[in-house]
C-alpha positions as CSV (number, residue, x, y, z in Angstrom):
1,M,29.7,-26.8,4.5
2,V,33.1,-25.5,3.4
3,K,36.3,-28.3,3.6
4,I,39.8,-27.0,4.2
5,S,40.8,-29.1,1.2
6,D,38.2,-26.8,-1.1
7,V,39.9,-23.8,0.0
8,K,42.4,-21.8,-2.2
9,I,44.6,-19.1,-0.9
10,I,46.1,-16.7,-3.1
11,I,49.0,-14.7,-1.6
12,P,50.0,-11.5,-3.3
13,A,53.5,-10.8,-4.6
14,W,53.6,-7.6,-2.4
15,I,53.0,-9.7,1.0
16,S,56.2,-10.4,2.7
17,K,57.6,-14.4,3.1
18,T,57.3,-13.5,7.1
19,T,53.9,-12.7,6.2
20,S,53.1,-15.1,4.1
21,M,53.9,-17.5,6.4
22,L,51.8,-16.7,9.3
23,L,48.8,-16.1,7.0
24,P,47.7,-20.0,7.2
25,V,48.1,-20.1,10.9
26,I,45.7,-17.1,10.8
27,L,43.3,-18.4,8.4
28,F,43.3,-22.1,10.1
29,P,40.6,-21.4,13.0
30,V,38.4,-19.4,10.1
31,F,37.9,-22.2,7.8
32,Y,38.2,-24.9,10.6
33,S,35.2,-23.1,11.8
34,C,33.2,-23.5,8.9
35,T,33.5,-27.3,8.8
36,E,31.5,-27.8,11.6
37,E,28.2,-29.5,10.9
38,I,25.4,-27.6,12.3
39,E,21.9,-30.1,12.9
40,I,18.6,-27.4,12.9
41,T,15.4,-29.3,15.0
42,L,12.1,-28.1,13.3
43,D,9.1,-27.8,14.5
44,E,6.9,-29.7,12.2
45,S,4.1,-30.8,14.2
46,Y,1.5,-27.9,13.4
47,T,-0.1,-28.0,10.1
48,R,-1.8,-24.7,8.5
49,L,-4.4,-24.3,5.4
50,V,-3.1,-23.0,2.5
51,V,-5.3,-21.1,0.1
52,E,-4.5,-19.4,-3.2
53,G,-7.3,-18.0,-5.6
54,A,-9.2,-15.2,-6.8
55,I,-12.5,-13.8,-8.0
56,T,-12.1,-11.3,-10.7
57,T,-14.4,-9.6,-13.1
58,D,-14.1,-12.1,-15.8
59,T,-17.2,-14.3,-16.6
60,M,-15.3,-17.6,-16.2
61,A,-15.1,-20.4,-13.8
62,H,-13.2,-18.9,-11.0
63,E,-10.6,-21.3,-8.8
64,I,-9.7,-21.7,-5.4
65,K,-6.8,-24.3,-4.2
66,L,-6.6,-25.8,-1.0
67,T,-3.6,-27.7,0.4
68,T,-1.7,-27.6,3.6
69,T,1.7,-26.8,4.8
70,T,4.3,-29.8,5.2
71,S,8.0,-30.5,6.4
72,Y,10.6,-28.1,5.2
73,F,12.5,-31.2,3.5
74,Y,9.3,-32.8,2.1
75,P,10.4,-33.9,-1.7
76,E,6.6,-33.9,-2.8
77,K,3.8,-31.3,-4.0
78,A,2.2,-30.2,-0.6
79,P,-0.9,-32.5,0.0
80,V,-4.4,-31.2,-1.3
81,V,-7.5,-31.1,0.9
82,E,-10.5,-32.4,-0.5
83,N,-14.1,-32.7,0.0
84,A,-14.1,-29.0,1.5
85,I,-17.6,-27.0,1.0
86,L,-16.7,-23.7,-0.5
87,S,-18.8,-20.6,-1.1
88,I,-18.4,-17.0,-2.5
89,S,-20.8,-14.0,-1.5
90,D,-20.9,-10.5,-2.2
91,G,-23.8,-9.7,-0.4
92,F,-26.4,-10.0,-3.0
93,N,-25.6,-13.6,-4.4
94,N,-23.7,-16.5,-3.1
95,F,-21.6,-18.5,-5.6
96,P,-20.9,-22.1,-4.6
97,L,-17.7,-23.9,-5.7
98,T,-17.9,-27.7,-6.6
99,E,-14.3,-29.5,-6.3
100,A,-13.3,-30.0,-10.4
101,Y,-10.5,-32.0,-9.0
102,P,-8.6,-33.1,-6.0
103,G,-7.9,-29.9,-3.6
104,T,-9.1,-27.5,-6.7
105,Y,-12.4,-26.3,-6.3
106,H,-14.4,-23.6,-9.2
107,T,-17.6,-21.7,-9.4
108,A,-19.9,-21.7,-11.9
109,P,-18.6,-20.6,-15.5
110,D,-21.1,-17.8,-15.6
111,V,-20.0,-16.3,-12.3
112,F,-18.4,-12.5,-12.5
113,G,-17.0,-10.0,-10.1
114,V,-18.9,-6.2,-9.5
115,P,-16.6,-3.4,-8.9
116,G,-17.4,-2.0,-5.6
117,R,-18.7,-5.1,-4.0
118,T,-16.7,-6.9,-1.4
119,Y,-16.3,-10.5,-1.7
120,K,-16.2,-13.1,1.2
121,L,-14.9,-16.8,0.9
122,N,-16.1,-19.3,3.2
123,I,-14.5,-22.8,3.9
124,Q,-15.8,-25.7,5.6
125,L,-13.6,-28.7,6.2
126,I,-14.5,-32.0,7.0
127,S,-11.6,-32.9,9.1
128,P,-10.1,-29.7,11.3
129,I,-6.6,-28.3,10.1
130,G,-4.6,-26.6,12.7
131,G,-7.4,-26.8,15.3
132,Y,-10.3,-25.3,12.9
133,S,-12.9,-26.3,10.5
134,G,-13.9,-23.4,9.6
135,Y,-11.9,-20.5,7.5
136,E,-12.8,-17.1,6.1
137,A,-11.4,-14.2,4.0
138,S,-12.9,-11.3,2.1
139,S,-11.7,-8.5,-0.4
140,Y,-12.9,-5.3,-1.8
141,L,-13.0,-5.7,-5.8
142,H,-11.9,-2.3,-6.9
143,D,-12.6,-1.0,-10.7
144,V,-9.4,0.0,-12.8
145,N,-9.5,2.4,-15.6
146,E,-9.2,1.3,-19.0
147,L,-5.6,1.0,-20.7
148,D,-5.3,3.1,-23.6
149,S,-2.6,1.7,-25.2
150,V,0.5,-0.5,-25.1
151,T,3.9,0.2,-27.2
152,M,7.3,-1.0,-27.2
153,E,10.9,0.9,-27.4
154,F,13.9,-0.9,-28.3
155,H,17.3,0.1,-26.7
156,P,20.5,-1.4,-28.2
157,E,22.4,-0.1,-25.6
158,W,21.1,-1.2,-22.3
159,A,22.7,-4.8,-22.8
160,S,25.1,-6.5,-25.3
161,E,22.1,-7.8,-27.5
162,G,19.8,-5.0,-26.5
163,I,16.4,-4.8,-24.7
164,W,12.7,-3.9,-25.2
165,E,11.2,-2.0,-22.8
166,V,7.1,-2.6,-22.8
167,K,4.8,0.8,-21.8
168,C,1.6,1.5,-21.2
169,F,-0.5,4.9,-21.5
170,V,-3.5,5.4,-19.4
171,Q,-5.1,8.1,-16.8
172,E,-4.6,7.3,-13.2
173,P,-7.1,8.1,-10.6
174,P,-6.7,10.6,-7.7
175,T,-7.3,8.1,-5.4
176,K,-4.5,6.1,-3.7
177,D,-4.2,3.1,-5.2
178,Y,-2.2,-0.3,-5.8
179,Y,-1.6,-2.4,-9.3
180,R,-0.8,-5.6,-10.5
181,F,0.6,-5.8,-14.0
182,M,0.8,-9.5,-15.7
183,I,2.6,-9.9,-19.2
184,Y,1.9,-12.1,-21.9
185,K,4.0,-13.2,-25.0
186,N,2.0,-14.4,-27.8
187,N,-1.2,-15.0,-25.5
188,K,1.0,-17.5,-23.1
189,I,1.4,-15.8,-19.6
190,F,5.1,-14.6,-19.4
191,T,4.9,-13.7,-15.5
192,P,3.8,-17.3,-14.2
193,N,3.7,-16.8,-10.5
194,I,4.4,-14.9,-8.1
195,R,7.8,-14.0,-8.0
196,Y,7.4,-12.7,-11.6
197,W,4.6,-10.3,-11.0
198,F,5.2,-6.8,-10.9
199,V,3.3,-4.8,-8.1
200,I,3.4,-0.9,-7.6
201,E,1.7,2.1,-5.8
202,D,0.5,5.0,-7.2
203,K,2.9,7.0,-4.9
204,Y,4.5,9.2,-7.7
205,F,2.1,9.4,-10.4
206,N,-1.3,9.4,-8.7
207,G,-3.7,11.3,-10.3
208,S,-1.8,12.1,-13.6
209,Y,-1.7,10.1,-16.9
210,A,0.5,7.6,-17.3
211,N,2.2,8.6,-20.7
212,G,4.6,5.7,-21.4
213,A,4.8,4.3,-17.9
214,P,7.6,1.0,-18.5
215,V,6.2,-1.9,-17.3
216,S,8.0,-4.7,-18.6
217,Y,11.7,-5.5,-20.1
218,F,12.6,-8.1,-22.6
219,N,16.1,-8.8,-22.6
220,Q,17.2,-10.4,-26.2
221,G,20.3,-11.9,-24.8
222,D,18.0,-14.4,-22.7
223,P,16.5,-17.1,-25.0
224,Y,12.9,-17.2,-22.7
225,E,12.6,-13.4,-23.3
226,K,13.9,-13.2,-26.9
227,L,11.3,-11.9,-29.1
228,S,10.8,-11.8,-32.9
229,A,9.1,-9.4,-35.2
230,G,5.1,-9.9,-35.1
231,D,5.4,-11.5,-31.4
232,T,2.4,-10.3,-29.6
233,I,3.0,-8.6,-26.1
234,G,-0.5,-8.0,-23.5
235,V,-0.5,-6.1,-20.5
236,E,-2.8,-6.9,-17.9
237,V,-3.4,-4.5,-15.4
238,N,-5.3,-5.5,-12.0
239,R,-6.2,-2.5,-9.8
240,I,-5.6,-4.3,-6.0
241,T,-6.4,-4.1,-2.5
242,K,-3.6,-2.4,-0.2
243,E,-3.5,-6.0,1.4
244,Y,-2.9,-7.8,-1.6
245,Y,-0.1,-5.6,-2.6
246,D,1.6,-6.2,1.1
247,F,1.4,-10.1,0.5
248,I,2.9,-10.0,-3.0
249,F,5.7,-8.3,-2.0
250,Q,6.4,-9.7,1.6
251,V,6.1,-13.4,-0.5
252,Q,8.4,-12.0,-3.4
253,S,10.8,-10.8,-0.3
254,E,10.9,-14.5,1.2
255,V,11.5,-16.0,-2.6
256,I,13.9,-13.6,-3.9
257,G,15.6,-12.7,-0.6
258,S,16.4,-9.1,1.2
259,F,19.4,-6.9,0.6
260,P,21.6,-6.8,2.3
261,L,23.0,-10.1,1.7
262,F,22.9,-11.1,5.6
263,S,19.7,-9.0,6.3
264,G,16.9,-11.1,8.1
265,P,14.1,-12.1,6.1
266,P,10.3,-10.7,7.1
267,A,8.2,-12.0,9.6
268,N,5.8,-14.6,8.3
269,V,3.7,-13.4,5.5
270,K,0.0,-11.9,6.6
271,G,-2.7,-12.6,4.2
272,N,-6.0,-12.2,4.5
273,L,-7.6,-15.6,5.7
274,S,-8.6,-16.1,9.5
275,N,-7.9,-18.7,12.3
276,G,-4.0,-18.7,11.4
277,A,-4.5,-20.0,7.6
278,I,-1.8,-19.3,4.8
279,G,-2.4,-17.4,1.8
280,F,-4.5,-14.9,-0.2
281,F,-8.2,-14.7,-1.4
282,A,-8.4,-12.0,-4.0
283,A,-10.8,-9.9,-5.5
284,Y,-10.0,-7.6,-8.8
285,D,-11.1,-6.0,-12.0
286,K,-8.8,-6.3,-14.8
287,T,-7.5,-3.8,-18.1
288,I,-5.4,-5.5,-21.1
289,K,-4.4,-4.0,-24.5
290,S,-1.5,-5.5,-26.7
291,T,1.1,-4.7,-29.1
292,I,2.7,-6.2,-31.9
293,T,6.4,-6.3,-32.1
294,P,7.9,-4.1,-34.8
295,V,10.3,-4.8,-37.6
296,F,13.7,-2.9,-36.4
């Protein structure tokens, strides 16, 4: 809310005295209207299931998290969904999940995804959420071409203290593909959540060799991004489905906002869960290469 007392009006010297006397009269209705408080009534009666998780080609305990939607003004973490029965199947095998801790479910540690198979997640709740006790989602697991290498190039002119550019080299297949890039710094994730993931389609390099394609940047004027000689930078590439690409892009648009400033937000983000649940169950292959920050 804007108060008139908070507004400082600076009148340029080239405006005449008569005009300057009229300005407060003209501007007053504008600023006065900004002081009005508007009460927005939100419909918080409808709760939906929220699902987050994936299966990959890594041999590990794959994780699925279950929570619920809550009030826009809810000051705590979203409530978790406990005691559900979950399983993942690929048409050949069925992998049950156990509740590792409240609302978080794990497969056995020896489970891995196989490229070329469709993985289906099944969820059964002990109590209905949003009118449903059963939910499903499925995702196809594409294979991904192995990265050849990763390099870094320093650009001192790009910022006050320079920027490191991270590049990858890989042969891209002739099919229509979508990718997600995850960046690691000294073996710790540098892009920790969906806001910072880099996703791209192969529209401009389909079927060609990516000869040093840029995938990340480190601004040396930012303490979080600043690198030292010897730091290890890792690049993980996932070949994902178009549905997952669209989901990530839509979430980022909601979180970061749209341009121009006053453009409306997109429609509700579309996941791949049944019965109105929110979120996404993904399946993907991965390839990882790393490089060492050089001395410069």
